C-alpha positions in Angstrom: -118.5 93.5 -59.8 -115.5 94.8 -61.8 -113.3 92.0 -63.1 -110.2 91.6 -60.9 -111.8 93.4 -58.0 -111.7 91.7 -54.6 -115.0 90.1 -53.6 -116.3 91.5 -50.4 -117.4 89.1 -47.6 -120.7 89.4 -45.9 -121.8 87.5 -42.7 -125.5 87.0 -42.2 -126.5 86.3 -38.6 -130.2 85.4 -38.1 -132.0 82.5 -36.4 -134.6 82.3 -39.2 -133.5 80.1 -42.0 -135.9 81.9 -44.4 -134.2 85.2 -43.7 -130.8 83.8 -44.1 -131.7 82.2 -47.4 -133.5 85.2 -48.7 -130.5 87.5 -48.0 -128.2 84.9 -49.6 -130.3 84.9 -52.8 -130.4 88.7 -53.0 -126.7 89.2 -52.4 -124.8 86.1 -53.6 -124.1 87.4 -57.1 -122.2 90.4 -55.8 -120.7 89.2 -52.6 -119.3 86.1 -50.8 -121.9 85.1 -48.3 -121.4 83.3 -44.9 -124.3 82.3 -42.7 -124.8 81.9 -38.9 -128.0 81.0 -37.0 -126.9 82.2 -33.6 -124.2 84.2 -31.7 -121.9 81.2 -31.1 -121.7 80.5 -34.9 -121.3 84.1 -35.7 -118.2 84.5 -33.5 -116.7 81.4 -35.1 -117.4 82.7 -38.6 -115.8 86.1 -37.7 -112.6 84.4 -36.7 -112.5 81.9 -39.6 -113.7 84.2 -42.4 -113.3 87.9 -41.3 -116.2 89.7 -43.0 -116.2 93.1 -44.6 -119.8 93.5 -43.4 -122.1 91.8 -40.8 -125.9 91.7 -41.1 -126.9 91.0 -37.5 -130.4 90.2 -36.3 -131.4 92.0 -33.1 -133.2 88.9 -31.6 -131.0 85.7 -31.4 -131.8 82.5 -29.4 -128.5 82.4 -27.4 -127.5 86.1 -26.9 -129.2 89.4 -27.3 -128.2 91.1 -30.6 -127.1 94.3 -28.8 -124.7 92.2 -26.6 -123.4 90.5 -29.8 -122.8 93.9 -31.3 -120.9 95.1 -28.2 -118.7 92.0 -28.2 -117.9 92.4 -31.9 -117.0 96.1 -31.4 -114.8 95.3 -28.4 -112.7 92.9 -30.5 -112.9 94.8 -33.8 -113.8 98.5 -33.3 -113.9 99.1 -37.1 -116.3 96.2 -37.8 -119.1 97.3 -40.1 -122.5 96.1 -38.8 -126.0 96.5 -40.1 -128.8 95.4 -37.8 -131.7 93.3 -39.0 -134.9 94.2 -37.2 -138.7 93.7 -37.4 -140.8 96.9 -37.4 -141.7 96.5 -33.8 -138.0 96.6 -32.7 -137.0 99.7 -34.6 -136.4 101.6 -31.3 -133.9 98.9 -30.4 -132.2 99.2 -33.8 -131.7 102.9 -33.1 -130.1 102.1 -29.8 -127.8 99.7 -31.7 -126.6 102.5 -33.9 -125.6 104.4 -30.8 -123.5 101.4 -29.9 -121.7 101.6 -33.3 -123.9 99.9 -35.8 -123.7 101.5 -39.3 -127.4 101.3 -40.1 -130.4 99.0 -39.9 -132.8 97.2 -42.3 -136.4 96.0 -41.5 -138.2 92.8 -42.3 -139.8 92.2 -44.7 -136.9 93.5 -46.9 -137.3 96.0 -49.7 -134.7 94.5 -52.1 -133.6 97.8 -53.7 -133.3 99.5 -50.3 -131.4 96.6 -48.9 -128.9 96.6 -51.8 -128.6 100.4 -51.5 -127.8 100.3 -47.8 -125.3 97.4 -48.2 -123.6 99.1 -51.1 -123.3 102.4 -49.3 -121.9 100.7 -46.2 -119.2 98.9 -48.2 -118.4 102.0 -50.2 -117.9 103.9 -47.0 -115.6 101.2 -45.8 -113.6 101.2 -49.0 -113.2 105.0 -48.8 -111.9 104.7 -45.2 -109.5 102.0 -46.3 -108.2 104.1 -49.2 -107.8 107.1 -46.9 -105.8 104.9 -44.5 -103.6 103.7 -47.4 -103.0 107.3 -48.5 -102.0 108.4 -45.0 -99.7 105.4 -44.8 -98.1 106.5 -48.0 -97.8 110.1 -46.7 -96.2 108.8 -43.5 -93.8 106.7 -45.6 -93.0 109.7 -47.9 -92.6 112.3 -45.2 -91.7 110.3 -42.1 -88.3 110.4 -40.6 -87.2 107.2 -42.4 -87.3 109.2 -45.6 -85.0 111.9 -44.2 -81.8 110.0 -44.3 -79.0 110.6 -41.8 -77.2 109.1 -38.9 -74.9 112.1 -38.3 -75.2 114.1 -35.1 -76.5 117.1 -37.0 -79.4 115.2 -38.6 -80.2 113.4 -35.3 -80.4 116.8 -33.6 -82.8 117.9 -36.3 -85.1 114.9 -35.9 -85.2 115.6 -32.2 -86.3 119.2 -32.7 -88.9 118.2 -35.3 -90.5 115.7 -32.8 -90.5 118.4 -30.1 -92.1 121.2 -32.0 -94.4 119.3 -34.5 -97.5 119.9 -32.4 -96.7 123.5 -31.4 -98.0 126.6 -33.1 -94.6 128.2 -33.2 -93.2 129.5 -36.5 -90.2 127.7 -37.8 -87.2 129.0 -39.9 -85.3 126.3 -41.8 -81.9 127.4 -43.0 -79.6 125.6 -45.3 -78.0 125.6 -48.7 -80.0 124.7 -51.8 -80.6 120.9 -52.1 -80.2 120.1 -48.4 -83.9 119.1 -48.0 -85.6 122.1 -46.4 -89.0 121.3 -47.8 -88.7 117.7 -46.7 -88.1 118.8 -43.2 -91.1 121.2 -43.4 -93.3 118.4 -44.6 -92.1 116.1 -41.8 -93.1 118.8 -39.2 -96.5 119.1 -40.8 -97.3 115.4 -41.2 -96.1 114.6 -37.6 -98.3 117.4 -36.2 -102.0 117.6 -35.2 -102.6 119.5 -38.4 -101.7 116.6 -40.7 -105.3 116.1 -41.8 -105.4 119.6 -43.1 -103.6 121.2 -46.1 -99.9 121.6 -46.4 -99.4 124.4 -48.9 -96.1 125.5 -50.4 -94.9 128.6 -52.3 -91.5 129.3 -53.7 -91.1 133.0 -53.1 -88.2 133.3 -55.6 -90.4 131.9 -58.4 -93.2 134.4 -58.2 -92.8 137.9 -59.7 -93.0 140.8 -57.2 -96.1 142.1 -59.0 -98.0 138.9 -58.3 -96.7 137.7 -54.9 -99.3 139.6 -52.8 -102.1 138.1 -54.8 -100.6 134.6 -54.5 -100.2 134.9 -50.8 -103.5 136.7 -49.8 -105.7 136.2 -52.9 -107.7 138.9 -54.8 -111.2 140.0 -55.5 -112.7 140.0 -59.0 -111.7 143.1 -60.8 -108.9 144.0 -58.4 -106.5 144.5 -61.3 -106.2 143.8 -65.0 -106.9 140.1 -65.8 -108.5 139.5 -62.4 -111.6 138.1 -64.0 -112.7 136.1 -60.9 -112.0 135.9 -57.2 -109.0 133.9 -56.2 -108.1 132.5 -52.8 -104.5 133.1 -51.6 -102.2 130.5 -50.1 -102.8 131.7 -46.6 -106.6 131.1 -47.0 -106.1 127.7 -48.7 -103.8 126.6 -45.9 -106.5 127.3 -43.2 -106.1 124.9 -40.2 -103.0 123.5 -41.9 -99.4 124.6 -42.6 -98.0 127.2 -45.1 -94.4 126.7 -46.2 -92.8 129.8 -47.6 -89.6 128.7 -49.3 -86.8 131.3 -50.0 -88.5 133.9 -47.9 -85.3 136.0 -48.2 -86.4 136.8 -51.8 -89.4 138.8 -50.7 -89.5 142.6 -50.9 -89.6 144.6 -47.7 -93.2 145.6 -48.6 -94.4 142.0 -48.8 -92.5 141.2 -45.6 -94.6 143.9 -43.9 -97.8 142.3 -44.9 -96.7 138.8 -43.7 -95.7 140.5 -40.4 -99.2 142.0 -40.1 -100.7 138.5 -40.6 -98.4 136.9 -37.9 -99.4 139.7 -35.4 -103.1 139.8 -36.1 -103.9 136.4 -37.7 -105.9 138.1 -40.4 -105.5 139.7 -43.8 -107.4 141.3 -46.7 -107.5 140.1 -50.2 -106.1 142.4 -52.9 -108.9 144.7 -54.0 -111.1 143.7 -51.1 -112.2 145.3 -47.8 -113.3 142.2 -45.8 -111.0 141.1 -43.1 -110.3 137.3 -43.3 -109.2 135.3 -40.2 -107.4 132.0 -40.7 -105.6 129.5 -38.5 -102.3 128.8 -40.2 -99.0 127.5 -38.9 -96.1 129.2 -40.8 -92.8 127.5 -41.7 -90.3 129.4 -43.7 -87.0 128.5 -45.3 -84.0 130.3 -46.9 -80.6 129.6 -48.3 -79.6 133.2 -47.8 -77.8 134.7 -44.8 -80.7 136.6 -43.2 -78.3 138.3 -40.7 -76.5 139.8 -43.6 -79.8 141.0 -45.2 -80.7 142.5 -41.8 -77.5 144.6 -41.8 -78.1 145.8 -45.4 -81.8 146.5 -44.8 -83.0 143.7 -47.1 -84.9 142.0 -44.4 -87.1 143.4 -41.7 -85.8 142.8 -38.2 -89.3 142.5 -36.6 -90.3 139.9 -39.2 -87.0 138.0 -38.6 -87.8 137.6 -34.9 -91.3 136.5 -35.7 -90.3 133.7 -38.0 -87.2 132.7 -36.2 -89.0 131.3 -33.1 -87.7 127.8 -33.8 -84.6 127.8 -36.0 -83.4 124.6 -37.8 -80.1 124.7 -39.6 -79.6 121.8 -42.0 -75.9 121.0 -42.5 -74.6 120.7 -46.1 -73.7 117.2 -47.3 -70.0 117.9 -47.2 -70.3 118.4 -43.4 -72.1 115.1 -42.9 -70.3 112.7 -45.2 -70.9 109.8 -42.9 -74.5 110.0 -44.2 -73.5 109.4 -47.8 -73.3 105.6 -47.8 -76.8 105.2 -46.3 -78.1 108.0 -48.7 -76.6 106.0 -51.6 -78.4 102.8 -50.5 -81.7 104.6 -50.0 -81.6 106.5 -53.3 -80.5 103.5 -55.3 -83.4 101.4 -54.0 -85.8 104.3 -54.8 -84.6 104.6 -58.4 -84.3 100.9 -59.0 -88.1 100.7 -58.4 -88.8 103.7 -60.6 -86.6 102.4 -63.5 -87.2 98.6 -63.1 -83.4 98.2 -62.5 -81.5 96.0 -60.1 -78.4 98.1 -59.4 -76.8 96.7 -56.2 -74.6 99.7 -55.3 -71.4 101.5 -56.3 -67.9 100.0 -56.6 -65.3 100.7 -54.0 -63.4 103.1 -56.2 -66.6 105.0 -57.1 -67.6 105.2 -53.4 -64.1 106.8 -52.7 -64.6 109.4 -55.4 -68.2 110.1 -54.2 -67.0 110.5 -50.6 -64.2 112.9 -51.6 -66.5 115.1 -53.7 -67.7 118.3 -52.0 -71.3 118.1 -53.3 -72.1 121.8 -53.8 -75.7 120.8 -54.8 -76.0 118.7 -51.7 -78.5 115.8 -51.5 -80.4 117.0 -54.6 -77.2 116.8 -56.7 -76.5 113.3 -55.4 -80.0 112.2 -56.2 -80.0 113.7 -59.7 -76.6 112.0 -60.4 -77.7 108.6 -59.2 -81.0 108.8 -61.1 -79.0 109.3 -64.3 -76.4 106.7 -63.5 -79.0 104.0 -62.6 -81.0 104.7 -65.8 -77.8 104.3 -68.0 -75.6 101.8 -66.3 -75.4 98.2 -67.7 -73.6 97.1 -64.6 -74.7 95.7 -61.2 -72.4 98.1 -59.5 -71.9 101.7 -60.7 -68.2 102.0 -61.7 -65.8 104.9 -61.2 -65.5 105.5 -64.9 -69.2 106.1 -65.1 -69.0 109.2 -62.9 -68.9 112.6 -64.5 -65.5 114.2 -65.0 -66.1 117.2 -62.7 -66.9 114.8 -59.8 -63.8 112.7 -60.5 -61.5 115.7 -61.0 -62.7 117.5 -57.8 -62.4 114.3 -55.8 -58.8 113.9 -56.9 -58.0 117.4 -55.8 -59.7 116.8 -52.4 -57.8 113.5 -52.1 -54.5 115.2 -52.8 -55.4 117.9 -50.3 -56.1 115.4 -47.6 -52.8 113.6 -48.4 -50.9 116.9 -47.7 -52.7 117.4 -44.4 -52.0 113.8 -43.3 -48.3 114.2 -44.1 -48.4 111.5 -46.8 -47.3 113.9 -49.6 -45.2 117.1 -49.5 -46.8 120.3 -50.7 -44.3 120.5 -53.6 -45.1 117.0 -54.7 -48.8 117.7 -54.5 -48.3 120.8 -56.6 -46.6 118.8 -59.3 -49.3 116.2 -59.3 -52.0 118.8 -59.5 -50.2 120.6 -62.4 -49.6 117.3 -64.2 -53.3 116.4 -63.9 -54.4 119.7 -65.4 -52.0 119.5 -68.3 -52.9 115.9 -69.1 -56.6 116.7 -69.1 -56.0 119.8 -71.3 -54.1 117.6 -73.8 -56.8 115.0 -73.8 -59.6 117.6 -74.3 -57.5 119.2 -77.2 -57.0 115.8 -78.8 -53.3 116.2 -78.0 -52.8 119.3 -80.1 -50.4 121.2 -77.9 -51.2 124.6 -79.3 -54.9 124.1 -78.6 -54.1 122.7 -75.1 -51.9 125.7 -74.4 -54.7 128.1 -75.5 -57.1 126.3 -73.1 -54.7 126.8 -70.3 -54.0 130.4 -71.1 -50.2 129.9 -71.7 -47.9 129.7 -74.7 -47.1 126.4 -76.4 -43.4 127.0 -75.4 -44.3 127.2 -71.7 -46.6 124.2 -72.1 -43.7 122.2 -73.7 -41.4 123.3 -70.9 -43.8 122.1 -68.2 -44.4 118.8 -70.0 -40.6 118.1 -70.1 -40.2 119.2 -66.5 -43.1 116.9 -65.3 -42.1 114.0 -67.5 -45.2 114.1 -69.6 -44.6 112.3 -72.9 -46.6 113.4 -76.0 -49.0 110.5 -76.7 -49.7 111.6 -80.3 -47.3 113.0 -82.9 -49.3 116.2 -83.2 -47.1 119.0 -82.0 -48.6 122.1 -83.6 
C-alpha cells in the first residue's frame, strides 16, 4: 500500500466463520475488510459501507448466491464481484460469471492465487475509474460549456454541432484566426460516436510542401532520403476517429488532389509504397482564407471544395459578438486564476468599457493572451484601465469617438479635433515632449506641429522646445 493511497474496501460474504476469518487474515494488511454471514447482512453492509470488491459465496443459508449476485448487479451494475466456490460447484461459478461476476476462487484457497485475483480485479476497477475521470476531463475541456457564447451566432453553431456530431459528413469551419476553429472541431469529435477513437490534428500551414504528403499519408522505409523507417501518416493514425486539417487553404493543388482521392475512395497509398490502405476517418477542415476567392484564382480545387463543404460552419469574429465578451472575461479569469494561484475578481468598469470598444483583431485568442498576462502581473483584485496596453486603449478611444459621431453626441469636426489632439499628445509623450522629435514621428515639420498645438490649445508641459 502506497502512503496516502485510498484503502480499498472488500466485503466477504460467506456463512462459514472459518472462511470469513481466513480471508480476513490474508487480506487485512492491504484492504479494509467487512464481513457478512448471509445475504441479509451483505445487503446491509453494501448500503452502509459501499465496497470496492465483494467476495461472495455461491451457497448461502438464506438466499442462493446467484440470486444475490443478480440483486447486487441490478442495484449497482458496476459492482465488482468474485465468487467463492467449492470444487464441486465450479460449473455454477462459471454461470455466475455470465451474470456479471468478475472471476471466482475455489476452496481451499491458494493464498498467492487469491491475492493475484483480488489485486487484478481492483487494478481493473482502478483503470476503469481513471478512464472515466479522463473522459469527464475531456468532456469538460471540449464540451459546449467551454465554448463560451450566448450570442445568436454562437447558439446557432452549438445547434449545428449537436445535429451533425454523429454523422459521417465532412465539415468546413471558417473564421478568422483566433476565433476557436479547433475548439469547435474537438467539440464535434467528442460529442460523436467516434469519441473513443483518435482525434488527430495537423496545421497545413506549418508543414513544408515537400513533407506534407508524408505527414498526411505516411511513407515506407527508403521512400526518400532520411526515410530510415516506415512512418504512419495522420490519416492512418486517425482510423475510426477524426482528422482535423487546419488551414486547408494553404495546401498545394497537388496535395488537394490526393485528399480528394481519399474522400472519394476512402483509401490511399503511403509515399514509396504500393499497398492500398483503407481507413475509416471523419474529416473536419478549417480555414481563415476566402476559399471562394481561391477558387476564382485557381488556388483551390472546385471538386475538393464541394467535398469538404458538406456542412459549413462560420464562426463570427469577436467584434461581431461583443455581447459574449463579459462572459468570456469571467470564464478566462477563472481559468487563469487557477493556473496562476491568483484571486482576480474581474475588471473595473472603465477597463470593461475599453475592452468592449476594442475591435479584437486577434479574436478570442488575443483576449485570452492579454488576460493571462494581466492576471499574472496585476496586484489588484480588479484589473484597472491603466493596466491595459496602449494599443487597446488608443483603439478603444477611436471607436468610442466614432460611436459618438454616429449617435449624434459629437459633431464630425469636433471628433476630428479630438482625434488630432489625442495623436499629438501621444506623440509628445513618446518623444519626452521634445517637439522636433514628436514632429518627426508624425511626419510633419516642427512649425506645423506648433501651429496645430496652438490651434488645439495644447500647452507644452515641459520647456523643451527644440
